[in-house]
C-alpha positions as CSV (number, residue, x, y, z in Angstrom):
1,X,35.5,-7.5,2.2
2,X,32.9,-9.8,1.3
3,X,30.0,-9.6,-1.1
4,X,27.6,-9.7,1.4
5,X,28.7,-6.6,3.6
6,X,28.1,-4.3,0.3
7,X,24.6,-4.8,1.0
8,X,24.9,-3.2,5.0
9,X,23.7,0.9,5.4
10,X,25.8,1.2,8.9
11,X,26.3,4.5,9.6
12,X,23.9,6.0,7.4
13,X,21.1,7.9,8.1
14,X,17.9,7.4,5.6
15,X,14.4,9.3,4.9
16,X,11.6,7.4,4.8
17,X,8.2,9.4,3.6
18,X,5.0,7.6,4.1
19,X,6.6,5.7,6.6
20,X,3.1,5.0,8.7
21,X,2.3,2.0,7.3
22,X,2.5,-0.9,4.1
23,X,5.3,-0.5,2.0
24,X,6.7,2.8,3.3
25,X,6.8,0.5,7.3
26,X,8.6,-2.3,5.8
27,X,10.8,0.0,3.9
28,X,11.9,1.7,7.2
29,X,12.3,-1.5,9.3
30,X,14.8,-3.0,6.4
31,X,16.7,0.3,6.1
32,X,17.4,-0.1,9.9
33,X,17.6,-4.0,9.7
34,X,20.7,-3.3,7.0
35,X,22.0,-0.7,9.7
36,X,21.0,2.7,8.6
37,X,19.0,5.0,11.6
38,X,16.2,6.0,10.4
39,X,13.9,9.6,9.8
40,X,9.8,8.5,9.5
41,X,7.3,10.8,8.2
42,X,3.8,10.3,7.2
43,X,0.8,12.3,8.6
44,X,-0.3,10.0,11.5
45,X,1.8,10.5,14.6
46,X,0.2,7.3,16.4
47,X,1.6,5.3,13.2
48,X,5.0,7.1,13.2
49,X,5.4,6.2,16.9
50,X,5.0,3.1,16.5
51,X,7.6,2.5,13.3
52,X,9.8,4.0,15.1
53,X,9.6,2.0,18.4
54,X,10.3,-0.8,16.5
55,X,13.4,0.8,14.7
56,X,14.6,1.5,18.7
57,X,14.0,-2.0,19.1
58,X,16.7,-3.0,16.3
59,X,19.2,-0.9,17.8
60,X,18.9,2.1,15.9
61,X,18.0,5.6,16.1
62,X,14.3,6.8,14.8
63,X,12.9,10.6,14.1
64,X,9.4,10.3,13.9
65,X,8.5,13.4,12.1
66,X,4.6,14.5,11.1
67,X,5.0,15.7,7.4
68,X,2.7,16.3,4.3
69,X,5.1,15.5,1.3
70,X,3.6,17.8,-1.1
71,X,4.7,20.8,1.3
72,X,7.5,22.2,0.6
73,X,8.2,23.6,3.7
74,X,7.4,20.9,5.6
75,X,9.9,18.5,3.8
76,X,12.0,21.2,4.3
77,X,11.8,21.0,8.2
78,X,12.0,17.1,7.6
79,X,15.5,17.0,5.8
80,X,16.7,20.1,8.5
81,X,15.6,17.6,11.6
82,X,17.0,14.5,10.2
83,X,20.2,16.8,10.3
84,X,20.2,18.1,13.4
85,X,19.3,14.8,15.2
86,X,20.7,12.4,13.1
87,X,23.9,14.3,12.3
88,X,23.5,13.7,8.9
89,X,21.2,12.3,5.5
90,X,22.3,10.0,2.6
91,X,19.3,7.7,1.5
92,X,16.0,9.5,1.1
93,X,13.2,7.7,-0.3
94,X,10.0,9.1,-1.8
95,X,7.1,6.2,-0.8
96,X,4.2,8.5,-0.4
97,X,1.5,8.2,-2.7
98,X,-1.5,6.2,-4.0
99,X,-5.1,7.6,-4.8
100,X,-5.7,10.8,-2.2
101,X,-9.5,8.9,-2.1
102,X,-9.1,6.1,-3.1
103,X,-10.7,6.0,-6.4
104,X,-10.0,4.5,-9.3
105,X,-11.3,6.6,-12.5
106,X,-11.2,6.5,-16.1
107,X,-9.0,9.6,-17.9
108,X,-12.4,10.8,-19.0
109,X,-14.1,10.3,-16.1
110,X,-12.0,12.5,-13.6
111,X,-13.1,15.3,-12.6
112,X,-10.1,18.4,-12.5
113,X,-9.6,18.8,-8.8
114,X,-9.0,14.7,-8.4
115,X,-6.8,15.0,-11.6
116,X,-4.8,17.7,-9.9
117,X,-4.6,15.8,-6.0
118,X,-3.3,12.3,-7.6
119,X,-0.4,14.4,-9.7
120,X,0.0,16.4,-6.4
121,X,0.8,13.2,-4.1
122,X,2.5,10.8,-7.1
123,X,4.5,13.7,-8.5
124,X,4.8,17.0,-7.1
125,X,5.5,15.4,-3.6
126,X,8.4,12.6,-5.5
127,X,10.1,15.7,-7.6
128,X,9.9,18.4,-4.0
129,X,11.5,15.1,-1.7
130,X,13.9,14.7,-4.3
131,X,15.2,18.1,-5.0
132,X,15.1,18.5,-1.0
133,X,17.0,15.9,-0.3
134,X,19.3,16.9,-3.3
135,X,20.3,19.8,-1.1
136,X,20.9,18.3,2.2
137,X,23.1,15.1,1.4
138,X,26.0,14.5,1.5
139,X,28.6,13.2,-1.7
140,X,27.8,9.7,-2.2
141,X,23.7,10.0,-1.1
142,X,21.2,8.0,-2.5
143,X,17.1,8.6,-3.5
144,X,14.9,6.1,-4.3
145,X,12.0,6.6,-5.6
146,X,8.7,4.0,-5.6
147,X,6.9,4.3,-8.8
148,X,4.3,1.3,-9.9
149,X,3.3,-1.3,-12.1
150,X,0.9,1.2,-13.7
151,X,3.4,3.4,-14.8
152,X,4.1,0.9,-16.9
153,X,1.5,0.3,-20.4
154,X,-2.3,1.7,-20.8
155,X,-3.9,1.7,-16.9
156,X,-7.8,1.7,-18.4
157,X,-10.0,2.7,-14.6
158,X,-6.4,4.1,-12.8
159,X,-5.4,6.4,-15.7
160,X,-4.3,9.7,-13.5
161,X,-2.6,7.5,-10.8
162,X,-0.4,5.9,-14.1
163,X,0.4,8.6,-15.7
164,X,2.1,10.4,-12.6
165,X,3.9,7.2,-12.4
166,X,5.1,6.8,-15.6
167,X,6.3,11.1,-14.8
168,X,7.9,9.4,-11.8
169,X,10.1,7.2,-14.1
170,X,10.9,9.7,-16.1
171,X,11.7,12.4,-13.2
172,X,14.3,9.3,-12.2
173,X,16.5,8.8,-14.7
174,X,16.5,12.9,-15.9
175,X,17.6,13.5,-12.2
176,X,20.0,10.9,-12.5
177,X,22.0,12.5,-15.1
178,X,21.8,15.9,-13.1
179,X,23.2,15.0,-9.9
180,X,25.9,11.9,-11.0
181,X,28.1,11.2,-9.2
182,X,27.5,13.0,-6.3
183,X,23.9,11.0,-5.7
184,X,22.4,8.0,-7.3
185,X,18.6,7.9,-8.1
186,X,17.0,5.0,-8.6
187,X,13.3,3.8,-8.7
188,X,11.6,0.6,-7.0
189,X,7.6,-0.2,-9.3
190,X,5.7,-2.5,-7.0
191,X,3.1,-4.5,-8.6
192,X,-0.1,-5.4,-6.5
193,X,0.6,-5.4,-3.1
194,X,-2.8,-6.1,-0.4
195,X,-1.5,-3.2,1.4
196,X,-4.9,-1.5,3.1
197,X,-4.7,1.4,0.6
198,X,-4.3,-1.2,-1.9
199,X,-7.7,-2.9,-0.5
200,X,-9.3,0.1,0.1
201,X,-8.7,1.4,-4.3
202,X,-9.2,-2.5,-5.3
203,X,-12.5,-3.3,-3.1
204,X,-10.5,-7.0,-2.2
205,X,-11.8,-6.1,1.6
206,X,-11.6,-10.4,2.0
207,X,-9.9,-13.0,1.1
208,X,-12.0,-14.6,-1.5
209,X,-11.7,-11.2,-3.4
210,X,-8.0,-11.2,-3.2
211,X,-7.8,-14.7,-4.6
212,X,-10.1,-13.8,-7.5
213,X,-8.3,-10.9,-8.7
214,X,-5.1,-12.8,-8.0
215,X,-6.5,-15.6,-10.9
216,X,-7.7,-12.6,-12.9
217,X,-4.2,-10.7,-13.0
218,X,-2.2,-13.6,-13.8
219,X,1.3,-12.8,-11.4
220,X,3.7,-15.7,-12.9
221,X,4.6,-16.2,-9.2
222,X,1.5,-17.3,-8.2
223,X,1.4,-14.5,-5.5
224,X,0.5,-11.2,-3.9
225,X,3.9,-9.3,-3.2
226,X,4.7,-8.5,0.4
227,X,5.5,-5.2,1.5
228,X,9.6,-7.2,2.7
229,X,9.3,-7.5,-1.1
230,X,9.6,-3.9,-2.0
231,X,11.5,-3.3,0.9
232,X,14.7,-5.8,0.2
233,X,14.8,-3.9,-3.1
234,X,15.3,-0.4,-1.6
235,X,18.2,-1.9,0.6
236,X,20.0,-3.0,-2.1
237,X,19.8,0.6,-4.6
238,X,20.4,2.5,-1.3
239,X,23.2,0.2,-0.3
240,X,27.1,-0.4,-1.9
241,X,26.2,-3.3,-3.5
242,X,24.6,-0.7,-6.0
243,X,27.1,1.6,-6.4
244,X,27.1,1.3,-10.3
245,X,23.2,1.8,-10.6
246,X,21.5,5.0,-11.1
247,X,18.5,5.9,-13.0
248,X,16.9,2.7,-13.0
249,X,13.8,1.5,-12.7
250,X,13.3,-2.2,-10.8
251,X,10.3,-3.7,-11.4
252,X,9.4,-5.7,-8.6
253,X,6.1,-7.4,-9.9
254,X,6.2,-11.2,-9.5
255,X,6.9,-11.3,-13.4
256,X,4.0,-9.5,-14.4
């Protein structure tokens, strides 16, 4: 077996939450390109159906399931349906997240209900998804949590989100120890990627605004990330190529 064979996911079955668009869509497609069948979950059926069609066009099976990633019962149904219809569950990607109302805030100016919503989506949802996956997975499974560059260092004007993502990193390291060696648990922390959600939050709805923000951020690689950059990292962490990697967070940030 050559080294590149270790990056294949033939015979694997993955779940990706928040898979309807943006980074989640790219992750689902990337896993399918590597050989996995994929259950895709989000709150919008039309988005899921479109991603499922792309996966099937690659010759893989797809299962689109409308799911609220903060609802424990919905996640249990997602896991159960994946096993029932696709035969097993070996990879789970907790990608659902973001800023629920699209408004970054200072910690001192965040209403309690907005703070609770951020924690529910970005931390509790990851905990629920990961523990659901542990109960449903076979030995040799892999869980990948999508964190954020915002987890590292102070996040002025975006404190609740940064705090939630920092907690995701802590959850990842602890869960990895709890479930080893049966299951590996890792995280990927994306840097700035101009998805629809990113543009809504940052107000970068034109090429000119995106270019201005990129210059201000000062990314050493000189460009924004692409959803496919994150998908590649997830494929690695889901594959046998990372079989001795657990409890880690891979920062995919262009050097910043």
